[in-house]
C-alpha positions in Angstrom: 59.5 103.7 95.2 61.5 101.6 97.6 64.9 103.1 98.6 67.5 100.5 97.9 70.8 99.7 99.4 71.8 96.9 97.0 70.6 95.5 93.8 72.2 92.2 92.6 72.0 90.6 89.2 69.7 87.8 90.4 66.1 86.9 90.5 63.8 89.8 91.3 62.4 90.8 93.7 64.8 88.8 95.9 67.7 90.7 94.5 66.7 94.0 96.0 67.8 94.9 99.6 66.1 98.0 101.0 68.2 100.7 102.7 66.1 100.3 105.9 66.8 96.6 106.1 70.5 97.0 105.4 71.1 99.7 107.9 69.2 98.0 110.7 70.9 94.7 110.0 74.4 96.3 110.0 73.4 98.2 113.2 72.5 94.9 115.0 75.6 93.1 113.8 77.9 96.0 114.9 76.1 96.2 118.2 76.8 92.6 118.9 80.4 93.0 118.0 81.0 95.8 120.5 78.7 94.4 123.3 81.4 92.7 125.3 83.4 96.0 125.7 80.2 97.8 126.7 79.8 99.8 123.4 76.8 98.0 121.8 74.9 101.3 121.3 77.9 103.0 119.7 78.0 100.1 117.2 74.3 100.4 116.7 74.6 104.1 116.0 77.4 103.6 113.4 75.5 101.0 111.5 72.1 102.8 111.7 73.3 105.8 109.7 76.4 104.6 107.8 74.6 104.5 104.4 72.3 107.5 104.8 73.9 108.9 101.6 72.4 106.0 99.6 69.0 107.7 100.0 70.1 110.4 97.5 68.3 110.6 94.2 71.6 110.3 92.3 72.5 107.1 94.1 69.0 105.6 93.6 69.1 106.4 89.9 72.6 104.9 89.6 71.8 101.6 91.4 68.9 101.0 89.1 70.9 101.7 86.0 73.4 99.5 84.2 76.1 102.2 84.1 79.1 100.6 85.8 81.2 103.7 85.1 79.6 105.4 88.0 80.7 102.7 90.5 82.4 104.4 93.5 81.8 107.9 92.1 78.7 108.8 94.0 79.5 110.0 97.6 77.3 108.1 100.0 79.5 108.1 103.1 79.3 111.9 103.9 75.6 112.4 104.6 75.2 110.2 107.7 78.4 111.5 109.2 77.4 115.1 108.5 74.0 114.6 110.1 75.6 113.2 113.3 78.2 116.0 113.5 75.8 118.9 112.9 73.3 117.5 115.4 75.7 116.3 118.2 79.2 117.3 117.3 79.2 120.5 119.3 78.1 118.9 122.5 81.0 118.7 124.9 82.2 115.6 126.7 81.2 112.0 125.9 78.4 113.0 123.5 80.9 114.8 121.2 83.2 111.7 121.5 80.4 109.4 120.5 79.6 111.6 117.6 83.2 111.9 116.5 83.9 108.2 116.6 80.7 107.5 114.6 81.7 110.3 112.1 85.2 108.8 111.6 83.8 105.3 111.1 81.1 106.4 108.7 83.3 108.7 106.6 85.9 105.9 106.4 83.8 102.8 105.8 84.6 102.6 102.1 88.3 103.4 102.5 90.9 104.0 105.1 90.2 105.5 108.6 90.6 109.2 107.9 92.9 111.8 109.5 91.3 114.2 111.9 94.2 116.5 111.8 96.9 115.7 109.2 100.6 116.0 110.3 100.7 119.4 108.6 97.7 120.7 110.6 95.0 120.4 108.0 91.5 119.7 109.5 90.8 116.7 107.2 87.6 115.6 109.0 85.9 118.9 108.4 87.0 118.9 104.8 85.4 115.5 104.4 82.2 116.5 106.2 81.7 119.5 103.9 83.0 118.6 100.4 83.0 121.2 97.6 80.9 118.9 95.4 77.2 119.1 96.0 75.8 115.9 97.6 72.1 117.1 97.9 72.6 116.7 101.6 69.3 118.2 102.9 67.1 116.3 100.5 69.0 113.0 101.2 68.8 113.5 104.9 65.0 114.2 104.8 64.3 111.2 102.6 66.3 108.9 104.9 64.7 110.2 108.1 61.2 110.0 106.7 61.4 106.7 104.8 64.2 104.7 106.4 65.2 105.4 110.0 63.4 108.0 112.2 65.4 110.7 113.9 64.1 109.6 117.3 65.8 106.2 117.0 69.1 107.8 116.1 68.9 110.3 119.0 68.2 107.5 121.4 71.3 105.6 120.1 73.5 108.7 120.6 72.2 109.2 124.1 72.9 105.6 125.1 76.3 105.6 123.3 77.3 108.7 125.2 76.6 107.0 128.5 78.6 103.9 127.4 81.6 106.1 126.6 81.3 107.9 129.9 81.8 104.6 131.7 84.6 103.4 129.4 86.5 106.7 129.6 86.5 106.5 133.4 87.9 103.0 133.1 90.6 104.2 130.6 91.6 107.2 132.9 91.9 104.8 135.8 94.1 102.4 133.8 96.5 105.1 132.6 96.8 107.0 135.9 97.3 103.7 137.7 100.5 103.0 135.8 102.7 106.0 136.5 105.8 106.5 134.3 107.7 107.1 137.5 107.9 103.3 137.9 109.9 102.6 134.7 113.7 102.8 134.4 113.5 105.1 131.3 111.8 107.8 133.4 114.2 107.3 136.3 117.2 107.8 133.9 116.0 111.2 132.8 117.4 114.5 134.1 115.2 116.1 136.7 114.1 119.0 134.5 112.8 116.6 131.8 110.7 114.4 134.1 107.7 116.6 134.4 107.4 117.0 130.7 107.8 113.3 130.1 105.1 112.4 132.7 102.7 114.9 131.1 103.3 113.5 127.6 103.1 109.9 128.9 99.6 110.5 130.3 98.2 112.5 127.4 99.7 110.2 124.8 98.4 107.1 126.5 94.8 108.5 126.9 94.6 109.6 123.3 96.2 106.4 122.0 93.6 104.4 123.9 90.7 106.5 122.6 92.2 106.1 119.1 92.0 102.3 119.6 88.3 102.6 120.7 87.7 104.5 117.4 89.4 101.6 115.5 87.3 99.1 117.3 84.1 100.9 116.3 85.4 101.1 112.7 86.2 97.4 112.8 82.7 96.5 113.9 81.1 98.7 111.2 83.3 97.4 108.4 82.7 93.7 109.4 79.0 94.2 109.8 78.6 96.0 106.5 80.6 93.4 104.6 78.9 90.5 106.3 75.4 91.8 105.7 76.1 92.7 102.1 77.8 89.4 101.4 75.0 87.4 103.1 72.3 89.1 101.1 74.1 88.5 97.8 74.5 84.9 98.7 70.9 84.4 100.0 71.9 83.5 103.5 71.4 85.0 107.0 74.2 87.2 108.2 76.3 85.7 110.9 77.1 87.8 114.0 80.2 87.3 116.1 80.8 83.9 117.5 78.4 82.4 120.1 79.5 80.7 123.3 82.0 77.9 122.9 82.0 74.6 124.8 85.5 75.1 126.2 85.0 72.2 128.6 84.7 69.9 125.6 87.9 71.2 124.1 89.7 71.0 127.5 88.6 67.4 128.1 89.8 66.4 124.6 93.1 68.2 125.1 93.8 66.6 128.5 93.0 63.1 127.1 95.3 63.6 124.1 98.2 65.0 126.2 98.0 62.2 128.7 98.3 59.7 125.9 101.6 61.2 124.6 104.9 59.3 125.3 106.3 60.3 128.7 110.0 59.2 128.2 113.3 61.0 128.5 115.1 62.7 131.4 113.5 66.1 130.6 109.9 64.9 130.8 109.4 65.5 134.5 110.6 69.1 134.1 108.3 69.7 131.1 105.4 68.2 133.1 106.2 70.6 136.0 106.2 73.6 133.7 102.9 72.5 132.1 101.2 71.9 135.5 102.3 75.3 136.8 100.7 76.9 133.7 97.5 75.1 134.1 97.2 76.1 137.8 97.9 79.8 136.8 94.7 79.8 134.6 92.6 80.6 137.7 93.9 84.2 137.6 91.9 86.9 135.8 92.6 88.9 132.6 95.9 90.7 132.3 99.4 90.4 130.9 101.5 87.4 132.0 104.8 85.8 131.0 106.0 82.2 130.4 109.7 82.2 130.5 110.8 78.6 130.0 114.0 77.1 128.6 114.1 76.2 125.0 112.7 72.7 124.7 110.6 73.2 127.8 107.4 72.3 126.1 106.0 75.8 125.9 103.6 75.0 123.0 101.5 72.5 124.9 101.9 74.1 128.3 100.7 77.5 127.0 97.8 75.7 125.2 96.6 74.1 128.4 96.8 77.5 130.1 94.9 79.2 127.2 92.1 76.6 127.0 91.6 76.7 130.8 91.5 80.5 130.8 88.9 80.5 128.0 86.8 78.1 130.0 87.1 80.1 133.2 86.5 83.5 131.6 84.0 82.5 128.9 86.3 83.9 126.3 85.1 84.0 122.7 88.5 83.0 121.2 91.9 81.6 121.9 94.6 83.2 119.6 97.9 81.5 119.2 100.3 84.0 117.5 103.7 82.9 116.1 106.3 85.1 114.5 106.8 83.1 111.3 104.5 81.1 109.0 106.9 78.2 109.1 106.7 78.0 112.9 103.0 78.5 112.8 102.5 75.7 110.3 104.6 73.3 112.4 103.0 74.2 115.7 99.5 74.3 114.1 100.0 70.6 113.3 100.9 69.9 117.0 97.9 71.9 118.3 95.4 70.4 115.9 96.6 66.9 116.9 95.4 67.4 120.5 92.2 69.4 119.9 89.0 68.1 118.4 88.5 68.6 114.7 85.0 70.1 115.2 82.3 70.7 117.7 78.5 71.2 117.5 76.7 74.4 118.5 73.3 74.6 120.3 71.5 73.8 117.1 73.8 70.7 116.6 75.5 72.3 113.6 79.1 71.3 113.2 81.9 73.9 113.3 85.6 73.5 113.0 87.6 74.1 116.2 90.7 75.5 114.7 91.4 78.2 112.0 94.9 78.4 110.7 95.3 81.9 109.1 98.4 83.3 107.6 99.7 84.8 104.3 96.7 86.9 103.3 96.6 87.0 99.6 96.8 90.6 98.3 93.7 91.6 96.3 92.8 94.8 94.5 89.8 96.3 96.3 89.3 98.8 93.5 87.8 96.1 91.2 84.4 94.5 91.6 86.1 91.0 91.6 88.6 92.1 94.3 85.9 93.6 96.5 84.0 90.3 96.4 87.1 88.3 97.1 87.9 90.4 100.2 84.4 89.6 101.6 85.1 85.9 101.2 88.4 86.0 103.1 88.4 84.6 106.7 86.8 86.5 109.6 88.3 85.7 112.9 85.0 84.8 114.4 84.4 81.5 112.6 86.4 79.2 114.9 87.1 79.3 118.7 90.9 78.7 118.3 92.7 80.9 115.8 96.3 80.2 114.8 97.9 83.2 113.1 101.1 85.1 112.6 102.5 88.2 114.4 102.3 90.0 111.0 98.5 89.4 110.8 98.0 90.5 114.4 100.0 93.7 113.9 98.1 94.4 110.7 94.9 93.9 112.5 95.9 96.5 115.1 97.7 99.1 113.0 97.4 98.6 109.2 95.0 100.6 107.0 93.3 98.0 104.7 89.8 97.2 105.8 90.3 93.4 105.5 92.8 93.8 108.4 90.7 96.3 110.4 87.6 94.2 110.3 89.2 91.5 112.5 90.0 93.7 115.4 86.6 93.5 117.2 87.2 89.7 117.4 90.1 90.2 119.8 87.9 91.7 122.6 87.7 89.5 125.7 89.9 86.8 124.1 93.0 84.9 125.3 96.1 85.7 123.2 99.3 83.6 123.4 102.3 85.2 121.8 105.0 82.6 120.9 108.6 84.0 120.8 107.4 87.5 121.7 111.0 88.8 121.5 110.7 88.8 117.7 108.6 92.0 117.7 110.6 94.6 115.7 112.2 97.3 117.8 110.4 100.1 116.0 107.0 98.7 116.9 107.7 98.4 120.7 105.6 101.4 121.8 102.7 100.6 119.4 102.7 97.0 120.5 103.2 97.5 124.2 100.4 100.0 124.6 98.1 98.1 122.3 98.5 95.0 124.6 97.9 97.2 127.6 94.7 98.4 126.0 93.6 94.8 125.1 94.3 93.6 128.7 93.1 96.5 130.8 90.3 97.9 128.7 89.1 95.0 126.6 89.4 92.3 129.2 91.9 90.1 127.3 94.3 87.6 128.9 97.7 87.9 127.2 100.6 85.4 127.6 104.0 86.3 126.4 106.1 83.2 125.7 109.9 83.0 125.1 113.1 81.6 126.5 114.6 85.1 126.5 111.9 87.4 128.0 112.5 91.1 127.0 112.4 93.5 130.0 110.1 96.4 128.9 110.6 98.4 132.1 113.6 100.0 130.3 111.2 101.7 127.9 109.3 105.0 128.0 106.0 103.1 127.2 106.4 99.7 128.8 104.0 96.8 129.2 101.8 96.7 132.3 102.1 93.1 133.5 100.1 91.8 136.4 101.7 91.6 139.8 103.8 88.4 139.9 103.3 87.9 136.2 105.5 84.8 135.7 103.4 81.6 135.4 106.6 79.5 136.0 109.0 81.0 138.6 112.7 80.7 137.7 114.4 77.6 139.0 118.2 77.1 138.9 117.8 73.3 138.9 115.3 73.3 136.1 117.4 75.7 134.1 120.5 73.5 134.5 118.6 70.5 133.5 117.8 72.1 130.1 121.4 73.3 129.6 122.6 71.3 126.5 125.0 73.7 124.7 128.0 76.0 125.2 128.5 79.1 123.1 132.0 79.4 121.7 133.0 83.0 120.7 134.7 82.9 117.3 133.8 86.5 116.3 136.7 88.2 114.6 137.3 91.1 112.3 136.6 91.5 109.4 134.6 88.3 109.6 134.2 85.1 107.5 133.3 85.0 103.9 130.7 82.5 102.8 133.4 80.3 101.3 135.3 80.4 104.6 132.1 79.6 106.5 131.6 76.6 104.1 135.1 75.4 104.9 134.5 75.8 108.7 131.3 73.9 108.4 132.9 71.0 106.5 135.7 70.8 109.1 133.2 70.7 111.9 131.3 68.0 110.1 134.0 65.5 111.0 132.8 65.3 114.7 129.3 66.7 114.3 127.5 64.9 111.4 124.4 67.2 111.4 125.1 70.9 111.3 122.8 73.9 111.2 124.2 77.3 109.9 122.1 80.4 110.5 122.9 83.6 108.7 121.1 86.9 108.9 120.1 87.6 105.2 118.6 85.6 102.4 121.5 86.6 100.1 124.1 85.3 102.5 122.2 82.1 103.0 122.0 81.4 99.3 125.7 82.3 98.7 126.6 79.8 101.4 124.3 77.2 100.1 125.9 77.5 96.6 129.4 77.4 98.1 128.6 74.2 100.0 126.9 72.6 97.0 130.1 73.1 95.0 132.4 72.0 97.9 130.5 69.0 99.1 128.2 67.8 96.3 127.5 64.4 98.0 126.4 65.9 101.3 122.7 66.2 102.2 122.2 69.9 101.9 119.1 71.9 102.7 118.1 75.6 102.2 115.4 77.4 104.3 114.2 81.0 103.8 111.1 83.0 103.1 111.9 82.8 99.4 110.2 79.4 99.6 106.5 79.0 100.2 105.5 77.5 103.5 104.6 74.2 101.9 108.1 74.0 100.4 109.7 74.8 103.7 107.6 72.3 105.5 108.6 69.6 103.0 112.3 70.5 103.6 111.8 70.3 107.4 110.1 66.9 107.1 113.0 65.6 105.0 115.5 67.0 107.6 113.6 65.5 110.5 113.6 62.1 108.7 117.3 62.3 108.0 118.6 63.5 111.4 118.4 60.1 113.3 121.0 58.6 111.0 124.5 59.7 112.1 126.2 57.9 109.2 124.8 60.4 106.6 126.2 63.9 107.0 123.6 66.7 106.8 123.9 70.5 106.6 121.0 72.9 106.8 121.6 76.6 105.9 118.8 78.9 107.0 117.8 82.5 107.7 116.6 83.1 111.3 113.2 81.7 110.6 114.3 78.3 111.8 115.1 79.6 115.3 111.8 80.2 116.9 110.0 76.9 117.7 111.1 74.6 114.9 111.5 71.2 116.5 114.8 70.0 115.0 117.9 69.0 116.8 121.4 69.3 115.3 124.8 68.2 116.6 126.3 71.6 116.1 125.0 75.1 115.3 127.0 77.9 113.6 125.3 81.3 114.2 126.3 84.6 112.5 126.5 87.4 115.1 123.0 88.8 116.0 121.1 89.8 119.0 121.5 87.6 122.1 117.9 86.6 121.9 118.4 85.2 118.4 121.6 83.4 119.5 119.7 81.8 122.3 117.0 80.6 119.9 119.6 79.2 117.5 121.2 77.3 120.4 117.8 75.8 121.0 118.2 73.9 117.8 121.4 72.2 119.0 121.2 69.0 121.1 117.5 70.0 121.6 116.4 66.9 123.4 119.6 66.2 125.3 120.9 63.5 123.0 124.4 64.3 124.2 125.8 65.9 127.3 127.0 69.3 125.9 127.3 70.4 122.2 128.9 73.4 120.6 127.3 76.6 119.2 129.9 78.6 117.2 129.3 82.3 117.1 130.9 83.9 114.1 130.6 87.1 112.0 129.7 86.9 108.3 131.1 89.8 106.3 128.8 89.1 103.3 125.7 90.2 105.1 124.2 93.6 104.2 122.2 94.9 107.1 121.3 98.3 105.8 117.6 97.3 105.7 117.8 95.3 109.0 118.7 97.8 111.7 117.3 95.6 114.5 119.9 93.0 113.7 122.7 95.5 113.5 121.8 97.1 116.9 121.4 93.6 118.3 124.9 92.8 117.2 126.3 95.9 118.9 124.5 95.0 122.2 125.7 91.4 122.0 129.3 92.5 121.5 129.1 94.6 124.7 127.8 91.5 126.6 130.5 89.3 125.2 133.1 91.6 127.0 131.3 91.2 130.3 130.0 87.6 130.2 132.4 85.6 128.1 131.9 82.4 130.1 128.1 82.1 130.0 126.5 84.2 127.3 123.1 82.7 127.8 122.8 83.2 131.6 119.7 85.2 132.9 122.1 88.0 134.0 123.7 88.2 130.5 120.3 88.3 128.8 119.0 91.1 131.1 122.2 93.1 130.4 121.7 92.6 126.7 118.2 94.0 126.8 119.3 96.9 128.9 122.1 97.8 126.4 119.8 97.1 123.4 116.9 99.3 124.5 118.8 102.2 126.0 121.0 103.1 123.0 120.2 106.5 121.5 119.2 105.1 118.1 116.7 102.8 119.9 115.1 105.6 121.9 114.5 107.4 118.6 113.2 104.2 116.9 110.7 102.5 119.1 107.8 104.8 118.3 108.0 103.8 114.6 109.4 106.9 112.8 107.2 108.1 110.0 109.1 107.1 106.8 108.3 110.3 105.0 109.1 112.7 107.9 112.2 114.8 108.1 112.6 114.2 111.9 112.8 110.8 113.7 110.7 112.3 116.5 107.6 112.3 114.2 106.4 108.7 114.8 103.4 106.6 114.0 102.9 106.1 117.8 102.5 109.9 118.2 100.3 110.3 115.2 97.9 107.6 116.6 97.9 109.4 120.0 98.7 113.0 120.8 99.6 114.0 117.2 102.1 116.7 118.4 103.2 117.8 115.0 99.6 118.1 113.7 98.6 120.2 116.7 101.6 122.5 116.5 101.1 123.0 112.8 97.3 123.7 113.3 98.2 126.3 116.0 100.6 128.1 113.8 98.3 128.1 110.8 95.0 128.9 112.6 96.0 130.5 115.9 94.5 127.6 117.8 93.2 124.0 117.6 89.7 122.7 117.3 88.0 121.6 120.5 87.8 117.8 119.8 88.4 114.6 121.8 90.3 113.1 118.9 93.0 114.8 116.9 94.9 111.8 115.4 96.3 111.4 111.9 94.9 107.9 111.5 95.2 107.5 107.8 98.7 108.9 107.6 99.9 106.5 110.3 98.0 103.4 109.2 98.9 103.7 105.5 102.6 104.1 106.5 102.5 101.1 108.8 104.2 98.0 107.4 104.5 94.8 109.6 107.1 93.6 107.1 109.3 96.5 106.1 109.6 97.2 102.4 106.0 96.3 101.7 104.7 92.9 100.8 103.2 91.5 97.6 101.9 88.1 98.1 102.0 85.9 95.0 101.1 82.3 94.2 104.0 80.1 93.3 103.8 76.9 91.2 105.1 74.6 93.9 103.2 71.3 94.5 99.5 71.9 94.6 100.1 75.6 93.9 100.3 74.8 90.2 96.9 73.2 90.3 95.4 76.2 92.2 96.9 78.6 89.7 95.2 76.7 86.9 91.9 76.9 88.8 92.1 80.6 89.2 93.2 81.0 85.6 90.0 79.3 84.5 87.9 82.2 85.7 85.9 80.4 88.5 82.7 82.0 89.9 83.3 84.7 92.4 81.9 82.7 95.3 84.5 80.0 94.6 87.5 82.4 94.6 87.6 82.8 98.4 87.8 79.1 99.0 90.6 78.8 96.4 92.5 81.6 98.1 92.2 80.0 101.5 93.5 76.7 100.0 96.3 78.7 98.3 97.9 80.1 101.6 100.6 77.4 101.9 101.7 78.1 98.3 102.2 81.8 98.6 105.4 83.9 98.9 105.6 87.5 100.1 107.9 89.6 97.9 109.5 92.8 98.9 108.9 95.8 96.7 112.2 95.6 94.8 111.7 91.8 94.2 108.2 92.4 92.9 109.3 95.2 90.5 112.2 93.1 89.3 110.0 90.1 88.5 107.4 92.4 86.8 110.0 93.8 84.6 111.1 90.3 83.5 107.5 89.1 83.0 108.0 86.8 85.9 104.5 87.5 87.2 101.2 87.3 85.5 97.7 88.3 86.6 94.8 86.0 87.6 91.1 86.6 88.3 90.9 90.0 86.6 94.2 91.3 87.7 93.5 91.0 91.5 96.0 88.2 92.1 99.4 87.5 90.6 101.2 84.1 90.1 104.9 83.4 89.5 106.1 81.9 86.2 107.5 78.4 86.8 110.9 79.2 85.6 111.4 81.7 88.4 110.9 79.1 91.2 113.8 76.8 92.1 113.1 73.5 93.7 115.8 74.0 96.3 115.8 77.7 97.1 112.4 79.1 96.0 111.9 82.4 94.2 114.7 83.7 92.0 115.0 87.0 90.2 116.3 85.3 87.1 115.0 82.2 85.3 116.4 79.2 87.1 118.1 77.9 84.0 120.3 81.1 84.1 123.3 81.6 86.4 121.9 82.2 89.8 121.1 85.8 90.7 119.7 85.7 94.1 116.9 87.8 95.7 
């Protein structure tokens, strides 16, 4: 009897996939995914034995039965991992490392990447390898080796994977030891007696963290290959490996033609052209970390795109990633980018493919249901288009979050070009995770990384800084160019105890007399809505707009278009009240900006929305303090306020000068609370020193607990508490529940999902639904559930918002819109 991997309700015998065919196909796909980093045989090994457990008599009986109650209850992930570990896990050096990476990937491929040692010292990997429940291991192993994959083939893969890891580990050691902590300002500020311990921890933590990322890459390749092969078989198509070579010369030619056809008017045009040309010429340099520090309004989007496309062409990169901090900015810049790139291109078989994938707002699905698992397989892979436009949240989730739909995308990053727009928006607590992950991508994975902002953070103040290339700036600083882009002055109106929202409304209306178009940026959604309500009552005839993440991106884009259309008319007063989402990259220009006290980087970004195109000589940015902002859940903003106040005392005349910005980052990063925060403290831990960064590297607490409990630690290359760290990671603090809202076409898409469409249609609908989704915090989600404001679609895997909880002006409300406003 044939040993099966999958049996679909279809037309026999084409509905039966043998275990041999599945394992070999997954092995080949995973091998291709890891080929560019030199780990193709490690990928092949993981795929070859990942489903050994399906050869068990229990699983074969289940798969041929119609008993759905057994789904997920038969352990088929342990056998292959146990075989690898018993056969090669005790060999020292790279063979043990290859075995352990394969074991972790195989044990985890139907869930989260497991802990090796938990933070309390438990040897979780061993517990998973040798479960109490009988899995008929010996019989399953013998059936698999005799009827599916021979032992000699597995042994050959282990030998070759060990050699691959020998070379890669030498490269990692060279990278880490080549960047001494002695060069960074944090190390130099330490007392002499602490320096040796800090240097030792820096080296060991960096090495382990990089090996942990290698493990995640292998896990990524296995998950993607498994899902792709399973999905392809169920849909009667050939599985698609990672993306083939891309005709970057075609994309570059199209880009240059489109850019040259754009209007070239205005006094700032020569400076923007100079910045763009310097970026293009810098693309001749090799992989590494670079910076683009250009003034707000300097044309960074197109300049960085020219650089990125040219780098991809020169380096034969598989992808160009453009990564923006907010969906609203991504949506706006996506339109600009898509306008200058071709819509599609043809591969070597003349098949058409889209050039650009815009990916944001992953819809949350429940992977514990059959419908949900199928939906996940239909969500985007990052290897379908050469240019991927995505959010910082999606990138951070790809690198650090536990769900497999995030992990599977990681392998697509290898060898790519990554452009981070407004990189200063990375949360403080993620600095070490982010910096060292970028160092890994650049120095180990051969990526080219460009960090774009008008206010470049200086990471050399940190214990774990970025490792930029020598002379990393694509555009050297120029006093003349900087002065040409100076269009505002910041007026310090900060006072204690600060302004109420009604007082800010009064100030705004007074300023409206000589500045007909005003932007007000406050730090919280609640304050923004309170001010919006106060202005609506005080000036009912004024054009008034609200922008926040309580609105879906389609709603925000509609508001931005209306604002853009109204701004040219000085006879019609206009006020926009927004959270900080408007600051980074939104191409709107107001006559005056009022900014609530925040970090200096945010103030600079807000100033970039004032007199953006030099319509007037100099315009005012008023810096105030709003006393109705609760920042308990926003420590980054609170610490930024404190650092800005210190700079205000030293640089009152020019708050946005390069010297003031460097002083700001120095004060911001070197405060005691920041030192204890940048490794991402584990939320459930009793000590701030127990961080996700440490759990994903040296795992100090786990090792110490294991020593105390067992008198020693296991001799292993990897000790990390992967699952503990990755399940605790949240790119958006407070969690995120993505729901469909009945705005615009969202209403029609909700109706489609409510009609129980075929599973293969759901993925397409979800992709179409992205612009009509809102991410709710946990307390918002619970409140709406209690009030029956949400209802399930597609078997409970997706939720939609009741229409009465979505306001046409402000978005999601926690009370029906017909009630008195109770704001989120």
